[in-house]
PAZAPA-4460 file (N, C-alpha, C; in steps of 0.05 Angstrom, whole numbers, plus 32768, in hexadecimal, padded with zeros to 4 digits):
% residues 276
    n_x    n_y    n_z   ca_x   ca_y   ca_z    c_x    c_y    c_z   seq   type   mol
   8032   80B4   8129   804D   80A9   8123   804C   8097   810B     1      M     A
   805F   8099   80FA   8060   8087   80E1   8070   806D   80E6     2      S     A
   8087   806F   80F0   8098   8059   80F5   80A5   8059   8111     3      V     A
   80A3   8043   8120   80B0   803F   8139   80C8   802E   8136     4      A     A
   80DE   8037   8142   80F7   8028   8143   80FB   801E   815F     5      L     A
   80FC   8003   8162   80FD   7FF6   817D   8118   7FE8   8181     6      V     A
   8127   7FEF   8197   8140   7FE5   819B   8143   7FDC   81B7     7      S     A
   8155   7FC8   81BD   815B   7FBD   81D9   8177   7FC2   81E2     8      F     A
   8186   7FD0   81D0   81A2   7FD1   81D7   81AF   7FEC   81CF     9      S     A
   81C5   7FF1   81DA   81D4   800B   81D1   81DB   8009   81B4    10      A     A
   81E3   7FF1   81AB   81EA   7FEE   818F   81D2   7FF1   817C    11      E     A
   81BC   7FE6   8184   81A2   7FE9   8176   819A   8006   8175    12      G     A
   819D   8015   818C   8197   8032   818D   81A6   8042   8178    13      L     A
   81C1   803B   8175   81D1   8048   8162   81C7   8044   8145    14      D     A
   81BD   802C   8140   81B2   8024   8126   819A   8035   8123    15      T     A
   8187   8036   8137   816E   8044   8136   8174   8061   8130    16      A     A
   8188   806D   813D   818F   8089   8136   8199   808E   811B    17      R     A
   81A6   807B   810F   81AE   807C   80F2   8195   807D   80E1    18      R     A
   8181   806E   80E7   8169   806B   80D7   8156   8081   80DB    19      L     A
   8153   808C   80F3   813D   809F   80FA   813A   80B6   80E6    20      S     A
   8151   80C4   80DF   814D   80DC   80CF   8142   80D4   80B3    21      P     A
   8143   80BA   80AB   813C   80B4   8090   811F   80A6   8091    22      H     A
   8112   80A6   80A7   80F7   809C   80A6   80E4   80B2   80B2    23      L     A
   80CF   80B9   80A3   80BE   80CE   80AA   80AE   80C7   80C2    24      H     A
   80B0   80DA   80D6   80A0   80D6   80EE   80AA   80BF   8100    25      G     A
   80C4   80B9   80FD   80D0   80A1   810D   80D2   80A9   812B    26      A     A
   80CE   8096   813B   80D1   8099   8158   80DF   8083   8163    27      E     A
   80F5   8086   8173   8105   8072   817D   80FC   806A   8199    28      I     A
   80FA   804E   819D   80F4   8044   81B6   810A   8031   81BE    29      H     A
   8115   8034   81D7   812A   8024   81E0   8124   8018   81FB    30      V     A
   812C   8000   8200   8128   7FF2   821A   8136   8000   8230    31      H     A
   8129   8000   8247   8133   8010   825D   814E   8006   8267    32      K     A
   8156   7FEE   825F   8171   7FE3   8268   8188   7FF4   825B    33      C     A
   8181   8001   8247   8196   8013   8239   819B   802B   8249    34      V     A
   8188   8035   8258   8189   804E   8269   817C   8064   825B    35      G     A
   8178   807A   8269   816B   8091   825E   817A   809F   8247    36      Q     A
   816B   80A2   8232   8177   80B0   821A   8165   80C6   8211    37      V     A
   8171   80DD   8207   815F   80F4   8202   814E   80F1   81EA    38      P     A
   8154   80E0   81D6   8146   80DF   81BD   8137   80C6   81BA    39      D     A
   812F   80BA   81D0   8121   80A0   81CE   810E   809C   81E6    40      A     A
   80F7   808E   81E0   80E5   8088   81F6   80EE   806C   8202    41      R     A
   80ED   806B   821D   80F3   8052   8229   80DC   803E   822B    42      L     A
   80E1   8024   8229   80CA   8011   822F   80D8   7FFA   8240    43      F     A
   80C6   7FEC   824C   80CF   7FD6   825C   80C6   7FBA   8253    44      S     A
   80AF   7FB9   8246   80A5   7FA0   823B   809E   7FA4   821E    45      R     A
   80AB   7F94   820E   80A7   7F97   81EF   808C   7F8F   81E7    46      V     A
   8080   7F7B   81F6   8064   7F74   81EE   8051   7F8B   81F2    47      M     A
   8054   7F99   8209   8043   7FB2   820E   8047   7FC6   81FB    48      D     A
   8061   7FCB   81F5   8066   7FE1   81E1   805B   7FD9   81C5    49      L     A
   805E   7FC1   81BD   8055   7FB9   81A2   8037   7FBC   81A0    50      T     A
   8028   7FB5   81B6   800D   7FB8   81B6   8004   7FD5   81B2    51      R     A
   8014   7FE7   81BF   800E   8004   81BE   8014   800C   81A2    52      E     A
   8029   8004   8194   8031   800E   8179   8020   8001   8163    53      L     A
   8017   7FEA   8167   800C   7FDB   8151   7FF4   7FEA   8143    54      F     A
   7FE5   7FF8   8153   7FCE   8003   8147   7FD2   8020   813B    55      D     A
   7FE7   802C   8140   7FEA   8048   8136   8004   804C   8128    56      H     A
   8014   8039   8121   802D   803A   8114   802A   8030   80F6    57      C     A
   8034   803F   80E2   8035   8033   80C7   8049   801C   80C6    58      R     A
   805F   801E   80D6   8074   800A   80D6   8082   8007   80F1    59      G     A
   808B   7FEF   80F6   809B   7FEC   810E   80B5   7FDD   8106    60      I     A
   80CB   7FE8   810E   80E5   7FDD   8108   80F1   7FD3   8121    61      V     A
   80F3   7FBA   8125   8103   7FAE   813C   811E   7FAA   8136    62      Y     A
   8130   7FB9   8146   814C   7FB6   8142   8155   7FA3   8157    63      I     A
   8150   7F89   8151   8152   7F75   8165   8151   7F59   8157    64      A     A
   8155   7F43   8165   8151   7F28   8159   8136   7F24   814F    65      P     A
   8135   7F14   8137   8118   7F11   812C   8105   7F04   813F    66      S     A
   810F   7EF1   8151   80FE   7EE3   8163   80F0   7EF5   8175    67      G     A
   80FE   7F0C   817F   80F0   7F1D   8190   80D9   7F2C   8183    68      V     A
   80DE   7F33   8169   80C9   7F40   815B   80B2   7F2E   8155    69      A     A
   80B8   7F16   814D   80A1   7F02   8149   8091   7EFE   8161    70      V     A
   809D   7EF9   8178   808E   7EF6   8190   807D   7F0E   8198    71      R     A
   8089   7F26   8192   807A   7F40   819A   8061   7F43   8189    72      A     A
   8064   7F3E   8170   804C   7F44   815D   8038   7F2D   815A    73      I     A
   8040   7F14   8162   802F   7EFD   815D   8013   7F00   8168    74      A     A
   800F   7F0B   8180   7FF3   7F0A   818B   7FE2   7F20   817C    75      P     A
   7FED   7F33   816E   7FE0   7F4A   8164   7FD9   7F49   8147    76      L     A
   7FE6   7F35   8138   7FE3   7F35   811B   7FC6   7F2F   8114    77      I     A
   7FBB   7F3E   8101   7F9F   7F3B   80F9   7F9C   7F36   80DB    78      E     A
   7FA6   7F4B   80CC   7FA1   7F4A   80AE   7FB7   7F59   80A0    79      H     A
   7FBE   7F50   808A   7FD5   7F5C   807B   7FCE   7F78   8070    80      K     A
   7FB3   7F7E   806F   7FAB   7F9A   8066   7FA8   7FAC   807E    81      F     A
   7FA8   7FA2   8097   7FA5   7FB4   80AD   7FBD   7FB6   80BF    82      R     A
   7FCD   7FA2   80C0   7FE4   7FA2   80D2   7FFA   7FB4   80C7    83      D     A
   800C   7FBE   80DA   8023   7FCF   80D2   8037   7FBE   80C4    84      P     A
   8047   7FCC   80B4   8060   7FBD   80A9   8072   7FB9   80C0    85      A     A
   807F   7FA2   80BF   8093   7F9C   80D5   80AC   7F95   80C8    86      V     A
   80C3   7F9F   80CF   80DD   7F99   80C6   80EF   7F93   80DD    87      V     A
   8102   7F80   80D9   8115   7F7A   80EE   8131   7F81   80E4    88      V     A
   8140   7F8F   80F3   815C   7F96   80EC   816E   7F8B   8103    89      V     A
   8185   7F7E   80FC   8199   7F77   8110   81A6   7F90   811D    90      D     A
   81AE   7F8D   8136   81B7   7FA6   8144   81CE   7FB4   8135    91      V     A
   81DE   7FA7   8125   81F4   7FB5   8117   81EC   7FBF   80FB    92      L     A
   81D3   7FBA   80F4   81CA   7FC5   80DA   81D2   7FB7   80C3    93      G     A
   81D8   7F9E   80C4   81E3   7F8E   80AD   81CB   7F82   809C    94      R     A
   81B6   7F7D   80A9   819E   7F6F   809B   8183   7F7D   80A1    95      W     A
   8173   7F7F   808E   8159   7F8A   8090   8145   7F76   8086    96      A     A
   8134   7F6C   8097   8122   7F55   8090   8106   7F60   8090    97      V     A
   80F7   7F5B   8079   80DA   7F61   8079   80CA   7F4A   8085    98      S     A
   80BE   7F51   809C   80B1   7F3B   80AB   8094   7F38   80AA    99      L     A
   8087   7F4E   80A9   8069   7F4F   80A7   805E   7F63   8095   100      L     A
   8049   7F5B   8088   803C   7F6F   8074   804F   7F79   8060   101      C     A
   805F   7F67   8053   8073   7F6D   8040   8069   7F7C   8029   102      G     A
   8057   7F71   801A   804D   7F7E   8002   8038   7F92   8007   103      H     A
   8022   7F8A   8012   800A   7F9C   8017   8010   7FB1   802B   104      E     A
   801E   7FAB   8040   8022   7FC0   8056   803A   7FCF   8052   105      G     A
   804B   7FCB   803E   8062   7FDB   8039   807B   7FD3   8048   106      G     A
   807C   7FBB   8053   8096   7FB2   8062   80AC   7FAE   804D   107      A     A
   80A5   7FA4   8035   80BC   7FA2   8022   80C7   7FBB   8019   108      N     A
   80B7   7FCE   8016   80C3   7FE9   800D   80D1   7FF6   8025   109      D     A
   80C8   7FF1   803C   80D5   7FFD   8054   80F0   7FEE   8059   110      L     A
   80F1   7FD3   8055   8108   7FC4   8057   811D   7FCE   8043   111      T     A
   8116   7FD3   802A   812A   7FDB   8018   8133   7FF9   801D   112      L     A
   8123   8009   8027   812A   8024   802E   813D   8023   8046   113      H     A
   8139   8011   8059   814B   800E   806F   8165   8005   8066   114      I     A
   8164   7FF1   8055   817D   7FE5   8049   818D   7FF9   803B   115      A     A
   8181   800B   802B   8190   8020   801D   819D   8034   8031   116      N     A
   8190   803A   8047   819B   804C   805B   81B2   8041   8068   117      V     A
   81AF   8028   8073   81C4   801B   8083   81D8   800C   8072   118      L     A
   81D5   800A   8057   81E6   7FFA   8047   81E4   7FDD   8050   119      E     A
   81CC   7FD4   8057   81C6   7FB8   8062   81BD   7FA8   804A   120      A     A
   81BC   7F8E   8050   81B0   7F7A   803E   8191   7F78   8041   121      E     A
   8181   7F7F   802D   8164   7F7C   8031   815B   7F5D   802D   122      P     A
   814C   7F54   803F   8141   7F39   803D   8123   7F3C   8039   123      V     A
   811A   7F34   8022   80FE   7F35   801B   80F5   7F1A   800F   124      I     A
   80E2   7F0E   801B   80DC   7EF4   8014   80C0   7EF0   8007   125      T     A
   80B1   7F06   8003   8099   7F05   7FF6   809B   7EFA   7FDB   126      T     A
   8089   7EE4   7FD5   808D   7ED6   7FBC   808B   7EE8   7FA2   127      T     A
   8078   7EFB   7FA3   8075   7F0B   7F8D   808E   7F1C   7F84   128      S     A
   809F   7F21   7F9B   80B8   7F30   7F97   80CF   7F1D   7F94   129      E     A
   80D1   7F09   7FA5   80E9   7EF8   7FA5   80EA   7EE7   7F8B   130      A     A
   80D4   7EE1   7F7E   80D4   7ED0   7F66   80E0   7EDF   7F4F   131      A     A
   80E2   7EF9   7F50   80EF   7F08   7F3B   810D   7F07   7F3E   132      K     A
   811C   7F06   7F27   8139   7F01   7F29   814A   7F11   7F18   133      N     A
   813E   7F28   7F0D   814E   7F3B   7EFD   8153   7F54   7F0D   134      L     A
   816E   7F5F   7F0A   8173   7F77   7F17   817E   7F8A   7F00   135      I     A
   8172   7FA2   7EFE   817B   7FB5   7EEA   818D   7FCB   7EF6   136      V     A
   81A7   7FCC   7EF0   81B7   7FE1   7EF9   81B4   7FF8   7EE7   137      G     A
   81B4   8011   7EF4   81B1   8029   7EE6   81C5   803E   7EEE   138      V     A
   81D0   804A   7ED9   81E2   8061   7EDD   81D8   8077   7ECC   139      G     A
   81D8   8090   7ED7   81CD   80A6   7EC7   81DB   80C1   7ECF   140      C     A
   81D9   80D3   7EBF   81E6   80EF   7EC5   81D1   80FD   7ED7   141      R     A
   81DB   810F   7EE7   81CC   8120   7EF9   81B5   812D   7EE9   142      R     A
   819D   812C   7EF2   8187   813A   7EE6   817A   812A   7ECF   143      G     A
   8180   8111   7ECB   8174   8102   7EB5   8157   80FF   7EBB   144      T     A
   8145   8104   7EA7   8128   8100   7EAB   8120   80E4   7EB1   145      P     A
   810A   80E0   7EBF   8101   80C6   7EC6   80F8   80B7   7EAD   146      A     A
   80ED   80C5   7E99   80E5   80B8   7E80   80FC   80AB   7E71   147      D     A
   8114   80B8   7E72   812B   80AD   7E65   8134   8094   7E72   148      D     A
   8134   8095   7E8D   813B   807C   7E9C   8129   8066   7E97   149      I     A
   810E   806B   7E98   80FB   8055   7E92   80FE   8049   7E76   150      M     A
   8104   805B   7E62   8106   8052   7E48   8120   803F   7E46   151      T     A
   8134   8047   7E52   814D   8038   7E54   8148   801C   7E60   152      A     A
   813B   801D   7E77   8134   8003   7E86   8124   7FF0   7E72   153      V     A
   810F   7FFC   7E67   80FC   7FEA   7E58   810A   7FE1   7E3F   154      R     A
   8118   7FF2   7E31   8127   7FE9   7E18   813D   7FD5   7E1D   155      E     A
   814B   7FD8   7E32   8160   7FC5   7E3A   8153   7FA9   7E40   156      S     A
   813F   7FAA   7E50   8131   7F90   7E55   8127   7F83   7E3D   157      L     A
   811B   7F92   7E2A   8112   7F87   7E11   812A   7F7B   7E01   158      A     A
   813F   7F89   7E01   8157   7F7D   7DF4   815F   7F63   7DFE   159      T     A
   815D   7F61   7E19   8165   7F46   7E26   814E   7F31   7E26   160      A     A
   8138   7F3A   7E1A   8121   7F27   7E1A   8111   7F23   7E33   161      G     A
   810F   7F39   7E42   8102   7F38   7E5D   80EF   7F50   7E5F   162      H     A
   80DF   7F4F   7E75   80CA   7F63   7E79   80CE   7F6F   7E95   163      R     A
   80C5   7F88   7E98   80C7   7F96   7EB2   80BC   7F85   7EC9   164      P     A
   80A8   7F75   7EC4   809C   7F65   7EDA   80AD   7F50   7EE4   165      E     A
   80C5   7F4B   7ED7   80D9   7F38   7EE1   80EE   7F45   7EF3   166      E     A
   80EE   7F5E   7EF5   8104   7F6E   7F02   80FE   7F6F   7F20   167      V     A
   8110   7F66   7F30   810D   7F66   7F4E   8117   7F83   7F57   168      R     A
   812D   7F8C   7F4C   8138   7FA6   7F56   8143   7FB7   7F40   169      L     A
   813F   7FD1   7F41   8153   7FE3   7F33   816A   7FE8   7F46   170      L     A
   8181   7FED   7F3C   8198   7FF0   7F4E   81AA   8007   7F43   171      A     A
   81B5   8017   7F54   81C8   802B   7F4D   81DC   802F   7F65   172      S     A
   81EF   8043   7F60   8200   8049   7F76   81F4   805B   7F89   173      A     A
   81FD   805A   7FA2   81F0   806C   7FB6   81F2   808A   7FB2   174      D     A
   8205   8093   7FA1   8207   80AE   7F9A   81EF   80B7   7F8B   175      L     A
   81DE   80A6   7F82   81C7   80AB   7F73   81AC   80AB   7F84   176      K     A
   81B2   80A9   7F9E   819B   80A5   7FAF   8187   80BE   7FB0   177      A     A
   8191   80D4   7FA7   817F   80EB   7FA5   8179   80F3   7F88   178      D     A
   817E   80E3   7F76   817A   80E8   7F5B   815B   80E6   7F53   179      E     A
   814F   80FD   7F4F   8132   80FF   7F4D   8127   80ED   7F36   180      A     A
   8134   80EF   7F1F   812A   80E0   7F08   812B   80C2   7F0D   181      G     A
   8140   80B9   7F19   8142   809C   7F1F   812C   8093   7F35   182      L     A
   8129   80A4   7F48   8114   809D   7F5C   80F9   809C   7F50   183      L     A
   80F5   80AF   7F3F   80DA   80B1   7F32   80D5   8099   7F20   184      E     A
   80EA   8091   7F11   80E8   807D   7EFE   80E3   8061   7F0B   185      A     A
   80F0   805E   7F24   80EC   8044   7F33   80CD   8046   7F3D   186      A     A
   80C5   805C   7F44   80A9   805E   7F4F   8095   8058   7F3A   187      H     A
   8099   8063   7F22   8086   805E   7F0C   8088   8043   7F00   188      L     A
   80A0   8037   7F00   80A2   801C   7EF6   8099   8008   7F0C   189      L     A
   8095   8011   7F26   808E   8002   7F3C   80A2   7FEC   7F41   190      N     A
   80BB   7FF4   7F40   80D1   7FE0   7F46   80E3   7FEC   7F5D   191      I     A
   80E8   7FDD   7F71   80F8   7FE8   7F88   8113   7FEF   7F80   192      P     A
   811F   8004   7F8C   8139   800E   7F83   814D   800A   7F99   193      L     A
   8163   7FFB   7F93   8178   7FF6   7FA7   8191   8005   7FA1   194      R     A
   819C   8010   7FB5   81B5   801F   7FB2   81CD   800F   7FBD   195      F     A
   81E2   800D   7FAE   81FB   7FFF   7FB6   8210   8015   7FBB   196      V     A
   821D   8011   7FD1   8230   8025   7FD9   8247   8028   7FC8   197      S     A
   8252   8040   7FC5   8269   8044   7FB5   8281   8033   7FBE   198      G     A
   8285   8030   7FD9   829B   8020   7FE3   8298   8004   7FDA   199      A     A
   8280   7FF9   7FD9   827C   7FDD   7FD1   8282   7FDB   7FB3   200      E     A
   827B   7FED   7FA3   8280   7FEE   7F86   829E   7FEE   7F80   201      I     A
   82AD   8000   7F90   82C9   8003   7F8C   82D9   7FE9   7F96   202      R     A
   82CC   7FD9   7FA9   82DA   7FC2   7FB2   82D1   7FAA   7FA2   203      A     A
   82BE   7FAB   7F91   82B4   7F95   7F82   82C9   7F87   7F71   204      C     A
   82CE   7F6E   7F72   82E0   7F61   7F61   82D4   7F50   7F4A   205      D     A
   82BA   7F56   7F46   82AA   7F4A   7F31   82B4   7F55   7F16   206      R     A
   82B2   7F47   7F00   82B9   7F51   7EE6   82A4   7F63   7EDB   207      N     A
   82AA   7F7D   7ED6   8297   7F90   7ECA   82A8   7FA3   7EBB   208      F     A
   8299   7FB0   7EA8   82A6   7FC4   7E97   82AA   7FDF   7EA4   209      N     A
   82C2   7FE6   7EAA   82C9   8000   7EB8   82C7   8017   7EA4   210      A     A
   82C3   802E   7EAD   82C0   8047   7E9D   82D1   805C   7EA8   211      S     A
   82E5   8067   7E99   82F5   807C   7EA1   82E5   8094   7EA6   212      A     A
   82D0   8099   7E95   82BE   80AF   7E96   82B0   80B1   7EB2   213      F     A
   82A5   809A   7EBB   8297   8097   7ED2   82AA   809B   7EEB   214      V     A
   82C2   808F   7EE8   82D5   8092   7EFC   82DD   80AF   7F02   215      Q     A
   82DF   80BE   7EEC   82E6   80DA   7EED   82CF   80EA   7EF8   216      D     A
   82B6   80E4   7EF1   82A0   80F3   7EFB   8297   80EF   7F18   217      K     A
   8295   80D4   7F1F   828B   80CE   7F38   829D   80BD   7F4A   218      V     A
   82B5   80B8   7F42   82CA   80A9   7F51   82C0   808B   7F55   219      A     A
   82B2   8080   7F40   82AB   8064   7F40   82B4   8058   7F26   220      L     A
   82BC   803E   7F27   82C5   8033   7F0E   82AE   802E   7EFA   221      P     A
   8294   802D   7F04   827E   8029   7EF4   8266   8029   7F06   222      A     A
   824D   802B   7EFC   8234   802B   7F0C   8222   8014   7F04   223      V     A
   821A   8014   7EEB   8204   8001   7EE4   8209   7FE3   7EE8   224      A     A
   8221   7FDB   7EDE   8229   7FC0   7EE0   822D   7FB8   7EFC   225      E     A
   823F   7FC4   7F0C   8244   7FB9   7F27   822B   7FBE   7F39   226      P     A
   821A   7FD1   7F33   8202   7FD4   7F43   81EE   7FBC   7F3E   227      A     A
   81EC   7FB4   7F25   81DC   7F9D   7F1F   81E7   7F83   7F2B   228      A     A
   8202   7F80   7F2B   820C   7F69   7F36   820B   7F69   7F55   229      L     A
   8211   7F7E   7F62   8212   7F7E   7F7F   81F8   7F80   7F8E   230      L     A
   81E2   7F89   7F7F   81CA   7F8D   7F8D   81BB   7F72   7F92   231      A     A
   81C3   7F5D   7F86   81B7   7F41   7F8B   81C9   7F2C   7F94   232      G     A
   81BF   7F14   7F92   81D0   7EFC   7F9B   81D5   7EEB   7F83   233      R     A
   81EE   7EE1   7F81   81F5   7ECD   7F6C   81ED   7ED9   7F51   234      R     A
   81F6   7EF0   7F4A   81ED   7EFF   7F34   8200   7EF9   7F1D   235      T     A
   81F6   7EFC   7F04   8205   7EFB   7EEA   81F9   7F0E   7ED7   236      R     A
   8209   7F1D   7ECA   8201   7F30   7EB8   81F5   7F21   7EA0   237      L     A
   81DC   7F29   7E97   81D1   7F1F   7E80   81D0   7F34   7E6A   238      I     A
   81D5   7F4D   7E70   81D6   7F64   7E5E   81EC   7F76   7E68   239      L     A
   8203   7F77   7E5B   8217   7F8B   7E64   820D   7FA8   7E5F   240      P     A
   821D   7FBA   7E69   8215   7FD6   7E6B   820C   7FDF   7E4D   241      K     A
   81F6   7FEC   7E4C   81E9   7FF5   7E33   81E2   8011   7E37   242      T     A
   81E8   8023   7E23   81DF   803F   7E27   81C9   8045   7E16   243      I     A
   81B5   804F   7E23   819B   8058   7E13   8193   8073   7E1E   244      I     A
   8194   8087   7E0D   818C   80A3   7E12   819D   80AD   7E2B   245      K     A
   81B6   80A8   7E29   81CA   80B0   7E3D   81C7   80A2   7E58   246      S     A
   81B5   808E   7E5A   81B3   807F   7E74   81C0   8063   7E6D   247      V     A
   81D1   805C   7E81   81DF   8043   7E7F   81D2   802E   7E8F   248      T     A
   81CB   8017   7E84   81BB   8002   7E8F   81CB   7FE7   7E8C   249      V     A
   81CB   7FD8   7EA1   81D5   7FBC   7EA1   81C0   7FAA   7EB0   250      A     A
   81BF   7F90   7EA6   81AB   7F7E   7EB2   81B9   7F66   7EBD   251      I     A
   81B3   7F5E   7ED5   81BD   7F46   7EE0   81A7   7F33   7EE7   252      S     A
   81AC   7F19   7EE9   8199   7F05   7EF2   81A4   7EF7   7F0C   253      R     A
   8193   7EF4   7F1E   819B   7EE4   7F34   8198   7EC6   7F2F   254      E     A
   81AB   7EB6   7F34   81AA   7E9A   7F2E   81A7   7E8A   7F46   255      N     A
   8197   7E74   7F44   8191   7E62   7F5B   8197   7E47   7F53   256      F     A
   81A9   7E3A   7F61   81B2   7E1F   7F59   819D   7E09   7F5B   257      S     A
   8189   7E0F   7F6A   8172   7DFB   7F6E   815C   7DFF   7F5B   258      W     A
   815D   7E12   7F49   8147   7E17   7F36   8154   7E16   7F1A   259      S     A
   8144   7E14   7F05   814C   7E13   7EE9   8147   7E2E   7EDE   260      V     A
   815E   7E3A   7ED3   815A   7E56   7EC9   815E   7E53   7EAA   261      S     A
   8151   7E68   7E9E   8153   7E6B   7E82   8170   7E72   7E7A   262      A     A
   817A   7E69   7E62   8194   7E6F   7E5B   819A   7E8D   7E5B   263      P     A
   81B4   7E93   7E63   81BC   7EAF   7E62   81BB   7EBA   7E47   264      E     A
   81B4   7ED4   7E41   81B5   7EE1   7E29   81D0   7EEC   7E23   265      T     A
   81DD   7EF4   7E39   81F8   7F01   7E37   8205   7EFF   7E54   266      A     A
   821F   7EFA   7E54   822C   7EF7   7E6D   8248   7F01   7E6A   267      S     A
   8254   7F0C   7E7F   826F   7F13   7E80   8280   7F01   7E92   268      T     A
   8273   7EEE   7EA1   8283   7EDD   7EB2   8272   7EC8   7EBD   269      E     A
   827F   7EB2   7EC8   826D   7E9D   7ED3   825F   7EA7   7EEB   270      P     A
   8249   7E97   7EF2   8239   7EA1   7F0A   824A   7E9E   7F22   271      A     A
   8244   7EAF   7F36   8254   7EAE   7F50   8245   7EBF   7F63   272      G     A
   824F   7EC0   7F7C   8243   7ED1   7F8F   8245   7EEE   7F87   273      P     A
   822E   7EFC   7F90   822C   7F19   7F87   8240   7F2B   7F96   274      S     A
   824B   7F1F   7FAD   825C   7F2F   7FBD   8278   7F22   7FC1   275      R     A
   828F   7F31   7FC0   82A7   7F24   7FC2   82AB   7F16   7FDD   276      P     A
***
């Protein structure tokens, strides 16, 4: 088994069922209080179940309060290179939290994947990831090669005076979730890829450059700029949409009031929350 989904409620079971088709080798475990269900294994004690899963699962996703997950895994934790990735999701699928083995064990990647599936907010606290504060929004035509996307990302970052190592996320609209070139580019650049739902882009009241062409083609007012703004927290555009080799790129920076940030190189509006 690759990933175990562990739930204690009917609501959590629904969330597990939404996730299961998108996780290779996933198996759902639900507490016996929910009752007999055809597509899940029942358990009675989460400590016993966790002990069983810990040694042979690549990842464990608790669809439950984080305290339950912490108490279940605490006696079993040994080493970040041996323990499974552990992620916590609330029962309604609003938050996905990377809890254990974030970088080395793959919990950060699993968290982002879950967030993309559920349209949830990913919570990743690993210092090597959280200290990065740039988000590159990407829009591209269907079938665009990965090389063209990587070139556009690198050139736009250079224009803004930044490096790929400073980028926390690439971001695009969820209609690009199966775009092979974009997926390959993110993999080769070693930058996580976050998808923003089309509904969220259409509802966005942030200032960005709308495109009649994009609206006509994909029924969205734009992709690169709103994706860059909405994929992070307290974002501000530092590079408005720029077209390189038919790839549209925009860059935002996440701003934190308690830290000193470098001056913005370009901006379309004052800093504010990334979500309306």
